[in-house]
C-alpha positions in Angstrom: -2.0 26.8 3.2 -2.0 26.7 -0.2 -2.2 23.9 -2.7 0.0 22.5 -5.8 -1.1 20.5 -8.5 1.3 17.7 -9.9 1.2 15.4 -12.7 2.9 12.5 -11.3 4.7 11.0 -8.0 6.0 13.5 -5.4 8.1 13.9 -2.5 8.1 15.8 0.6 10.9 16.8 2.6 10.1 15.1 6.3 10.7 17.8 8.1 9.0 21.0 6.6 6.0 19.0 4.7 7.3 20.6 1.7 7.5 19.6 -2.4 10.7 18.0 -2.9 11.7 20.0 -6.1 14.5 18.0 -7.0 12.8 14.9 -7.2 12.7 14.0 -10.8 10.2 11.6 -10.5 7.8 15.0 -10.6 8.8 15.9 -13.9 5.5 14.5 -16.0 7.3 12.7 -18.6 8.6 9.8 -16.6 4.8 8.2 -16.3 2.7 8.4 -19.0 -0.4 6.9 -16.7 -1.6 5.9 -13.8 0.5 5.1 -10.8 -1.9 2.3 -8.4 1.4 1.2 -5.8 4.2 2.6 -4.4 6.7 0.4 -2.2 9.8 1.4 -0.1 13.0 -0.7 -0.7 15.9 -0.1 1.8 15.9 3.7 3.2 15.6 5.3 -0.3 14.4 3.0 -2.9 10.7 2.8 -4.6 9.1 0.3 -6.2 6.5 1.6 -8.4 3.4 0.0 -10.1 0.8 1.2 -12.3 -1.0 1.6 -15.5 1.9 2.7 -17.4 4.1 0.7 -19.9 7.3 3.2 -20.1 9.3 5.3 -17.3 11.3 7.7 -19.2 11.0 6.6 -22.8 12.6 3.4 -21.7 10.2 0.6 -21.2 8.6 -0.3 -17.9 6.1 -2.9 -17.8 3.8 -1.2 -15.1 6.9 -2.0 -12.2 10.0 0.4 -12.2 13.0 0.5 -9.3 13.8 4.1 -8.7 16.3 5.8 -5.9 15.7 8.2 -3.6 15.7 11.1 -6.7 13.4 9.4 -9.0 16.3 7.8 -11.1 15.7 4.6 -12.6 18.1 2.3 -10.7 17.3 -1.1 -12.3 15.4 -2.6 -15.2 12.8 -5.4 -13.5 12.2 -8.8 -15.6 9.0 -9.1 -14.4 8.1 -11.7 -17.6 10.2 -13.9 -16.3 9.1 -13.7 -12.8 5.7 -15.8 -13.6 2.2 -14.2 -11.7 2.3 -11.8 -9.3 -0.3 -10.7 -7.0 
């Protein structure tokens, strides 16, 4: 098997194990810093946390919600959430 280096978040095809190239978060322009946490929300959404402060050029203070293709689906107001653990 070969290797593939990616600069950001990628999605794998569950059947073949291949990188799903249509997953737009694989584009390095989306995250400008390290991703440290990923959680699934429902069937397709991902809650992604890390050291980044933007996602695709828009404010995302260390947390962003993405749909199954890597598109931002919701802005999270973490400032009003208080302490997060």
